[in-house]
C-alpha positions as CSV (number, residue, x, y, z in Angstrom):
1,M,6.4,-31.2,56.4
2,K,6.5,-34.8,57.3
3,W,8.6,-36.7,60.1
4,N,7.9,-40.0,61.6
5,D,4.6,-40.6,59.7
6,I,3.4,-37.1,61.0
7,V,2.3,-34.6,58.4
8,V,2.0,-31.1,59.2
9,E,0.3,-28.9,56.3
10,D,1.9,-25.6,55.9
11,A,4.6,-26.0,58.5
12,I,7.0,-23.9,56.7
13,P,5.8,-20.6,54.9
14,S,6.1,-21.0,51.3
15,I,8.0,-18.6,49.0
16,I,6.1,-19.3,45.7
17,S,2.5,-20.0,45.2
18,K,1.0,-23.5,45.2
19,E,-0.1,-23.1,41.5
20,I,3.3,-21.8,40.3
21,F,4.9,-24.8,42.0
22,D,2.5,-27.2,40.4
23,K,3.0,-25.9,36.9
24,V,6.6,-26.1,37.4
25,Q,6.4,-29.6,38.8
26,A,4.3,-30.6,35.7
27,S,6.7,-29.1,33.3
28,N,9.7,-31.0,34.8
29,S,8.0,-34.1,34.8
30,R,7.3,-33.7,30.8
31,R,10.8,-32.7,30.3
32,I,12.2,-35.6,32.0
33,K,9.9,-38.2,30.1
34,L,10.9,-36.6,26.6
35,K,14.6,-36.8,27.6
36,A,14.3,-40.3,28.7
37,S,12.6,-41.2,25.4
38,R,15.0,-39.3,23.3
39,S,18.1,-41.1,24.8
40,D,16.5,-44.5,24.5
41,F,15.7,-43.7,20.8
42,Y,19.4,-43.0,20.1
43,N,21.2,-45.8,22.0
44,L,24.8,-44.5,21.2
45,C,24.4,-40.9,22.4
46,G,27.2,-39.9,24.7
47,K,29.2,-43.0,23.6
48,L,30.3,-41.7,20.0
49,Y,33.1,-39.2,19.7
50,C,33.8,-36.9,16.7
51,G,37.1,-37.7,15.0
52,K,37.6,-34.2,13.9
53,C,37.0,-32.1,17.3
54,N,36.3,-34.9,20.0
55,A,32.6,-33.6,20.9
56,H,30.0,-36.0,21.5
57,Y,27.7,-37.1,18.8
58,V,24.0,-36.6,19.7
59,G,20.7,-37.6,18.2
60,S,18.9,-35.5,15.5
61,T,15.9,-36.0,13.4
62,A,15.1,-34.3,10.0
63,T,11.9,-34.5,8.2
64,S,11.7,-34.6,4.5
65,R,9.3,-32.8,2.3
66,S,7.3,-36.0,2.0
67,G,6.9,-36.1,5.9
68,E,9.3,-39.0,6.2
69,K,11.4,-38.8,9.2
70,H,15.4,-39.3,9.1
71,Y,17.4,-40.0,12.2
72,Y,21.3,-39.0,12.4
73,Y,24.1,-38.8,14.9
74,V,25.5,-35.3,14.7
75,C,28.7,-33.7,16.0
76,N,27.4,-31.7,19.1
77,N,30.0,-28.8,18.0
78,R,28.7,-29.1,14.5
79,R,25.3,-28.7,15.7
80,K,25.3,-26.2,18.4
81,H,28.5,-24.1,17.5
82,H,29.0,-24.6,13.9
83,T,32.6,-25.1,14.5
84,C,33.0,-28.6,13.1
85,D,32.4,-29.8,9.5
86,A,32.1,-33.5,10.6
87,P,29.3,-35.4,8.4
88,N,26.2,-36.4,9.8
89,L,25.8,-40.2,10.5
90,K,22.6,-42.0,9.7
91,R,21.5,-43.8,12.8
92,E,20.5,-47.0,11.3
93,I,23.9,-47.4,9.7
94,V,26.3,-46.5,12.6
95,E,24.1,-48.8,15.0
96,E,24.2,-51.8,12.5
97,I,28.2,-51.2,12.3
98,V,28.3,-51.4,16.3
99,I,26.3,-54.3,16.6
100,N,28.0,-56.4,13.8
101,K,31.5,-55.3,15.5
102,N,30.4,-56.4,19.0
103,A,29.0,-59.6,17.5
104,E,32.4,-60.1,15.8
105,I,34.6,-59.6,18.8
106,L,32.0,-61.7,21.0
107,N,32.4,-64.7,18.7
108,Q,36.3,-64.7,18.6
109,P,37.7,-67.8,20.2
110,N,38.3,-67.3,23.8
111,T,36.6,-64.1,24.4
112,I,34.2,-65.0,27.0
113,S,36.8,-67.0,28.9
114,N,39.3,-64.2,28.5
115,W,36.6,-62.0,30.2
116,Q,36.0,-64.5,33.1
117,I,39.9,-64.6,33.6
118,W,39.9,-60.8,33.7
119,L,36.8,-60.4,35.8
120,S,38.2,-63.0,38.4
121,R,41.3,-60.9,38.7
122,L,39.4,-57.7,39.0
123,I,37.3,-59.2,41.9
124,K,40.3,-60.3,43.9
125,I,42.0,-57.1,44.1
């Protein structure tokens, strides 16, 4: 227990052993690192919605017989519950479409100035 830079070891009796506590902490640490690396790898997770059932698309990796990895976005209802027949989307194609569409929008005349006007109005509210 720590208070005002004073540390008192074993001030509160533990309900689990230190060994179990340390194992769980190590497991949680690994799980958090894995989750972060996956979400960084699939930039659009949580941002894509299925047009058939409105569920999120999530990242999925498949390995071919040759050992080559293929990356997809998959409807979560299709993956977990098998209740949707929406197709898997190749990650590189979807992300390229999103990047190109964003560039197209940003390159339109007056886009930046319109955003500046909108933001200035928002800040005044």
